[in-house]
TORMARPA-136291 format. One record per residue (C-alpha): residue in one letter; x, y, z. Coordinates in nm, 2 decimals, decimal comma, m for minus. Example, Ala and Ser with C-alpha at 12.3 -4.5 7.8 and 13.67 -1.06 7.14 Angstrom:
(A (1,23 m0,45 0,78)),
(S (1,37 m0,11 0,71)),
! end
This chain:
(M (3,47 4,04 3,15)),
(S (3,58 3,74 2,94)),
(T (3,89 3,57 3,09)),
(K (3,89 3,24 2,92)),
(Q (4,21 3,21 2,71)),
(S (4,21 2,95 2,43)),
(A (4,42 2,91 2,12)),
(P (4,34 3,19 1,88)),
(D (4,11 3,09 1,59)),
(Y (4,12 3,37 1,33)),
(S (3,91 3,19 1,07)),
(E (3,59 3,35 1,16)),
(Q (3,51 3,67 0,98)),
(V (3,25 3,95 0,99)),
(V (3,05 3,89 0,68)),
(A (2,93 4,18 0,46)),
(A (2,63 4,18 0,22)),
(D (2,70 4,14 m0,15)),
(D (2,70 4,52 m0,21)),
(E (2,85 4,62 0,12)),
(V (3,21 4,73 0,20)),
(F (3,31 4,78 0,56)),
(H (3,55 5,05 0,67)),
(T (3,72 5,14 0,99)),
(L (3,92 5,45 1,09)),
(C (4,15 5,50 1,39)),
(P (4,04 5,80 1,59)),
(G (4,25 6,07 1,42)),
(P (4,21 6,34 1,16)),
(Q (4,31 6,14 0,85)),
(A (4,18 6,20 0,49)),
(S (3,89 5,96 0,50)),
(Y (3,76 6,10 0,83)),
(F (3,68 6,41 0,62)),
(S (3,58 6,24 0,30)),
(V (3,33 6,04 0,50)),
(A (3,21 6,34 0,69)),
(H (3,15 6,53 0,36)),
(G (2,97 6,22 0,21)),
(W (3,23 6,19 m0,07)),
(T (3,32 5,83 0,02)),
(Q (2,96 5,72 0,02)),
(D (2,91 5,90 m0,32)),
(E (3,21 5,75 m0,49)),
(L (3,12 5,40 m0,38)),
(A (2,76 5,44 m0,49)),
(K (2,88 5,51 m0,84)),
(V (3,03 5,16 m0,85)),
(G (2,73 4,99 m0,69)),
(A (2,86 4,96 m0,34)),
(R (2,75 5,10 0,00)),
(L (2,96 5,19 0,29)),
(T (2,92 5,05 0,65)),
(Y (3,12 5,16 0,94)),
(L (3,24 4,83 1,09)),
(R (3,25 4,97 1,44)),
(S (2,88 5,04 1,43)),
(I (2,83 4,66 1,45)),
(P (2,85 4,50 1,80)),
(D (3,15 4,27 1,83)),
(D (2,95 4,01 2,03)),
(K (3,20 3,73 1,96)),
(E (3,51 3,93 2,06)),
(L (3,66 3,90 1,71)),
(W (3,83 4,24 1,72)),
(P (3,78 4,26 1,34)),
(H (3,94 4,61 1,31)),
(V (4,26 4,49 1,48)),
(G (4,29 4,16 1,30)),
(H (4,14 4,28 0,97)),
(R (3,88 4,00 1,00)),
(S (3,65 4,06 0,71)),
(E (3,68 3,98 0,34)),
(S (3,52 4,31 0,26)),
(L (3,71 4,55 0,48)),
(I (3,91 4,87 0,41)),
(R (4,11 4,95 0,72)),
(E (4,26 5,29 0,78)),
(G (4,49 5,37 1,08)),
(G (4,80 5,28 1,28)),
(N (5,04 5,04 1,11)),
(H (5,12 4,78 1,38)),
(P (4,78 4,61 1,38)),
(P (4,78 4,56 1,00)),
(I (5,14 4,43 1,02)),
(W (5,03 4,18 1,28)),
(A (4,72 4,09 1,07)),
(R (4,93 4,04 0,76)),
(A (5,19 3,83 0,94)),
(D (4,97 3,61 1,15)),
(V (4,60 3,65 1,08)),
(T (4,48 3,72 0,73)),
(D (4,57 3,80 0,38)),
(T (4,57 4,17 0,30)),
(R (4,70 4,43 0,06)),
(L (4,87 4,76 0,15)),
(V (4,72 5,03 m0,08)),
(A (4,83 5,37 0,07)),
(T (5,03 5,54 0,34)),
(L (4,90 5,84 0,52)),
(A (5,01 6,16 0,70)),
(P (5,25 6,06 0,99)),
(A (5,20 6,14 1,35)),
(S (5,53 6,31 1,40)),
(A (5,52 6,38 1,78)),
(G (5,70 6,06 1,87)),
(G (5,61 6,04 2,24)),
(Q (5,78 6,13 2,56)),
(V (5,93 5,98 2,88)),
(L (5,74 6,11 3,19)),
(V (5,85 6,11 3,55)),
(R (5,71 6,26 3,87)),
(V (5,82 6,62 3,95)),
(D (5,97 6,51 4,28)),
(S (6,16 6,21 4,13)),
(G (6,50 6,37 4,11)),
(F (6,54 6,24 3,75)),
(Y (6,64 6,49 3,48)),
(R (6,77 6,26 3,20)),
(V (6,68 5,91 3,08)),
(A (7,03 5,81 3,19)),
(D (6,92 5,87 3,55)),
(L (6,68 5,58 3,51)),
(A (6,96 5,31 3,51)),
(G (6,85 5,04 3,74)),
(K (6,51 5,20 3,79)),
(K (6,16 5,08 3,70)),
(I (5,99 5,18 3,37)),
(G (5,63 5,08 3,34)),
(I (5,47 4,96 3,02)),
(P (5,10 4,86 3,01)),
(K (5,03 4,50 2,92)),
(G (4,69 4,36 2,84)),
(R (4,59 4,02 2,97)),
(N (4,40 3,92 2,65)),
(T (4,65 3,71 2,45)),
(R (4,40 3,64 2,16)),
(K (4,48 3,97 1,99)),
(L (4,77 4,20 1,94)),
(D (4,84 4,42 2,24)),
(F (4,80 4,72 2,02)),
(G (4,81 4,97 2,31)),
(R (5,14 4,84 2,44)),
(V (5,33 4,83 2,11)),
(P (5,40 5,20 2,06)),
(L (5,48 5,26 2,42)),
(H (5,72 4,96 2,43)),
(R (5,90 5,07 2,12)),
(G (5,92 5,43 2,26)),
(V (6,09 5,30 2,58)),
(I (6,34 5,10 2,38)),
(N (6,42 5,40 2,15)),
(A (6,44 5,64 2,44)),
(L (6,69 5,41 2,62)),
(A (6,90 5,37 2,31)),
(L (6,92 5,74 2,26)),
(N (7,07 5,77 2,61)),
(G (7,32 5,48 2,59)),
(L (7,10 5,23 2,77)),
(S (6,90 4,92 2,68)),
(D (6,62 4,73 2,84)),
(K (6,88 4,53 3,03)),
(D (6,99 4,84 3,21)),
(V (6,65 4,91 3,36)),
(Q (6,36 4,72 3,52)),
(I (6,08 4,69 3,27)),
(V (5,76 4,65 3,48)),
(D (5,45 4,51 3,30)),
(I (5,15 4,70 3,42)),
(E (4,88 4,44 3,36)),
(H (4,53 4,56 3,29)),
(D (4,20 4,41 3,17)),
(D (4,17 4,45 2,79)),
(F (3,91 4,18 2,72)),
(A (3,61 4,40 2,69)),
(V (3,54 4,51 2,33)),
(E (3,43 4,86 2,25)),
(K (3,07 4,95 2,25)),
(P (2,95 5,03 1,90)),
(S (3,00 5,38 1,75)),
(S (2,76 5,50 1,48)),
(T (3,02 5,71 1,31)),
(P (3,40 5,77 1,32)),
(A (3,32 6,11 1,47)),
(E (3,13 5,95 1,76)),
(R (3,42 5,72 1,83)),
(A (3,68 6,00 1,81)),
(G (3,48 6,20 2,06)),
(R (3,47 5,92 2,31)),
(F (3,85 5,87 2,29)),
(T (3,93 6,24 2,35)),
(S (3,70 6,24 2,65)),
(Q (3,91 5,97 2,83)),
(K (4,09 6,10 3,14)),
(A (4,47 6,08 3,11)),
(E (4,52 6,04 3,49)),
(G (4,31 5,73 3,50)),
(A (4,53 5,53 3,27)),
(A (4,68 5,22 3,43)),
(D (5,04 5,33 3,37)),
(V (4,98 5,69 3,50)),
(V (4,82 5,55 3,82)),
(A (5,13 5,32 3,87)),
(L (5,36 5,62 3,82)),
(A (5,15 5,83 4,06)),
(E (5,16 5,56 4,33)),
(G (5,53 5,51 4,30)),
(R (5,51 5,16 4,17)),
(V (5,73 5,27 3,87)),
(D (5,97 5,55 3,82)),
(A (5,89 5,65 3,46)),
(I (5,65 5,57 3,18)),
(F (5,63 5,65 2,81)),
(T (5,33 5,82 2,67)),
(T (5,20 6,05 2,39)),
(R (5,26 6,42 2,37)),
(E (4,88 6,48 2,39)),
(K (4,87 6,30 2,73)),
(T (5,18 6,45 2,87)),
(R (5,05 6,80 2,79)),
(V (4,75 6,73 3,00)),
(L (4,94 6,55 3,28)),
(E (5,20 6,83 3,31)),
(Q (4,93 7,08 3,37)),
(T (4,85 6,90 3,70)),
(G (5,20 7,01 3,82)),
(K (5,27 6,65 3,93)),
(Y (5,48 6,53 3,63)),
(K (5,75 6,64 3,39)),
(V (5,90 6,52 3,06)),
(I (6,27 6,42 3,05)),
(E (6,29 6,29 2,69)),
(D (6,10 6,38 2,37)),
(L (6,16 6,15 2,07)),
(G (6,02 6,42 1,84)),
(R (6,32 6,65 1,91)),
(H (6,57 6,41 1,75)),
(P (6,67 6,42 1,38)),
(D (6,64 6,04 1,34)),
(W (6,33 5,99 1,13)),
(T (6,28 5,63 1,24)),
(L (6,19 5,75 1,59)),
(T (5,86 5,89 1,45)),
(G (5,83 5,79 1,09)),
(A (5,80 5,42 1,16)),
(S (5,45 5,49 1,29)),
(T (5,30 5,62 0,97)),
(P (4,93 5,51 0,94)),
(V (4,83 5,31 0,64)),
(I (4,53 5,19 0,44)),
(T (4,50 4,82 0,40)),
(V (4,23 4,61 0,22)),
(S (4,12 4,25 0,23)),
(A (4,28 4,03 m0,03)),
(K (3,94 3,90 m0,14)),
(L (3,81 4,25 m0,18)),
(A (4,11 4,34 m0,39)),
(E (4,04 4,04 m0,61)),
(K (3,66 4,07 m0,64)),
(H (3,59 4,44 m0,63)),
(P (3,90 4,65 m0,72)),
(D (3,67 4,93 m0,84)),
(W (3,54 4,96 m0,48)),
(I (3,89 5,02 m0,35)),
(V (3,96 5,27 m0,62)),
(A (3,64 5,46 m0,54)),
(Y (3,73 5,47 m0,17)),
(L (4,08 5,60 m0,25)),
(R (3,94 5,87 m0,49)),
(A (3,73 6,00 m0,20)),
(A (4,03 5,98 0,04)),
(I (4,24 6,18 m0,21)),
(R (3,96 6,45 m0,22)),
(G (3,95 6,45 0,16)),
(G (4,33 6,49 0,18)),
(R (4,33 6,77 m0,07)),
(W (4,05 6,94 0,12)),
(V (4,25 6,92 0,45)),
(N (4,56 7,06 0,28)),
(A (4,37 7,35 0,15)),
(N (4,15 7,41 0,45)),
(P (4,34 7,31 0,77)),
(R (4,14 7,55 0,99)),
(A (3,81 7,43 0,86)),
(A (3,93 7,07 0,90)),
(A (4,03 7,14 1,26)),
(D (3,70 7,30 1,33)),
(L (3,52 6,99 1,19)),
(F (3,72 6,74 1,37)),
(S (3,73 6,92 1,71)),
(G (3,36 7,00 1,69)),
(K (3,29 6,63 1,72)),
(S (3,59 6,52 1,92)),
(G (3,69 6,82 2,13)),
(G (4,04 6,94 2,18)),
(D (4,25 7,26 2,10)),
(V (4,14 7,38 1,76)),
(D (4,43 7,62 1,71)),
(R (4,69 7,36 1,79)),
(L (4,52 7,11 1,56)),
(A (4,49 7,35 1,28)),
(K (4,87 7,43 1,30)),
(S (4,95 7,06 1,30)),
(L (4,72 6,99 1,00)),
(A (4,88 7,27 0,81)),
(E (5,23 7,12 0,85)),
(Q (5,15 6,78 0,68)),
(D (5,03 6,65 0,34)),
(F (4,71 6,45 0,39)),
(V (4,68 6,31 0,04)),
(P (4,72 5,93 0,05)),
(K (5,03 5,81 m0,12)),
(L (5,28 5,52 m0,12)),
(D (5,57 5,72 0,03)),
(P (5,91 5,54 0,02)),
(L (6,01 5,67 0,36)),
(A (5,68 5,55 0,51)),
(L (5,73 5,21 0,35)),
(A (6,08 5,19 0,50)),
(G (5,93 5,28 0,83)),
(L (5,70 4,98 0,81)),
(G (6,01 4,77 0,79)),
(V (6,14 4,93 1,11)),
(Q (5,81 4,86 1,28)),
(K (5,79 4,50 1,16)),
(A (6,15 4,44 1,28)),
(F (6,05 4,56 1,63)),
(L (5,74 4,34 1,63)),
(L (5,94 4,04 1,53)),
(K (6,22 4,10 1,78)),
(Y (5,99 4,13 2,07)),
(G (5,75 3,85 1,98)),
(Y (5,44 4,06 1,88)),
(I (5,43 3,87 1,55)),
(K (5,53 3,51 1,48)),
(N (5,58 3,52 1,10)),
(D (5,79 3,74 0,88)),
(F (5,69 3,87 0,53)),
(D (5,82 4,11 0,27)),
(I (5,69 4,47 0,29)),
(G (5,74 4,51 m0,09)),
(S (5,52 4,22 m0,18)),
(W (5,25 4,35 0,06)),
(V (5,22 4,67 m0,14)),
(D (4,97 4,68 m0,43)),
(R (5,00 5,01 m0,62)),
(R (4,73 4,95 m0,88)),
(F (4,45 5,10 m0,68)),
(L (4,61 5,43 m0,58)),
(D (4,76 5,48 m0,93)),
(E (4,41 5,45 m1,08)),
(A (4,25 5,66 m0,82)),
(L (4,50 5,94 m0,87)),
(A (4,45 5,92 m1,25)),
(T (4,07 5,94 m1,23)),
(V (3,98 6,15 m0,92)),
(D (3,95 6,48 m1,09)),
(A (3,73 6,34 m1,37)),
(S (3,52 6,16 m1,11)),
(A (3,48 6,48 m0,90)),
(S (3,38 6,68 m1,20)),
(V (3,11 6,43 m1,29)),
(S (2,97 6,45 m0,94)),
(A (2,96 6,83 m0,95)),
(V (2,78 6,82 m1,28)),
(A (2,53 6,57 m1,15)),
(A (2,46 6,79 m0,85)),
(E (2,37 7,09 m1,06)),
! end
């Protein structure tokens, strides 16, 4: 474990070869997960003289956390929006090129079954635990959605963080991940993690806190133990900002956008093909994702069928980024403000949408 804390220096980057583009994917069933699995991303990039490397297959020996801070001049990052907002605000210059299918569950407030709490209002004066990593040289990306979920749940019930005791559940987050050869390998490792071993769940079980906020996937597992129950579900409310502010995005390095715009267009063409395939084949997509990562195939297939997985620049999602950024600023997760509109660069997605069908047709002819 590295515990030495120094002033962050974000100038060091992970360097790619001249023909190499790095990519990273958060461990969820987004469009590029499937386009990479089918080989479409690799094929599209090969047509423009580039080769794809999964950034997380490279050991992070210097603890740069390049996926979180977007620390490469040849990186296409796909995943949750709070790390790229932090990267754009405080770390490096990037471009936002697409928004993705939102995770609409929202999250839930969890208490012990024997707590005597039935509403969030019952938590006035009580302790709500939120994990807090000790590593201050990166964004505490695990804490952000849980912290915002607590604030939202309190507001929905007429409370604020001043009406409860927020307890920081400190944990060691210095160790970087071990390399994963593919996005599928990494997704499988995440789904195998045990919900009951999480630091905040342990604190709840031991009575050090009265409630926590966590994801619906985790609460589903935890409730099955018979020890816990949900007293608030953000996904049940009509206010879209409770869930829509967490829409995943695709961001790219500013240098990559300047030097190799054709690589970005090629990547997005493949992502569009992947998104269309998921839309048309949700059960097959669930089988493919769950076959590598585990999980309930039927539940995932139903969830996939309810969303549009084609990358876009959705006005609602862009507005949600503003909501997320405001939270990050208010609670000190980012130091610098910026304009979301100036972050967006529509050229790449527009061209990809205009050329994807022709590109796919050429590939099909070449394969015959």
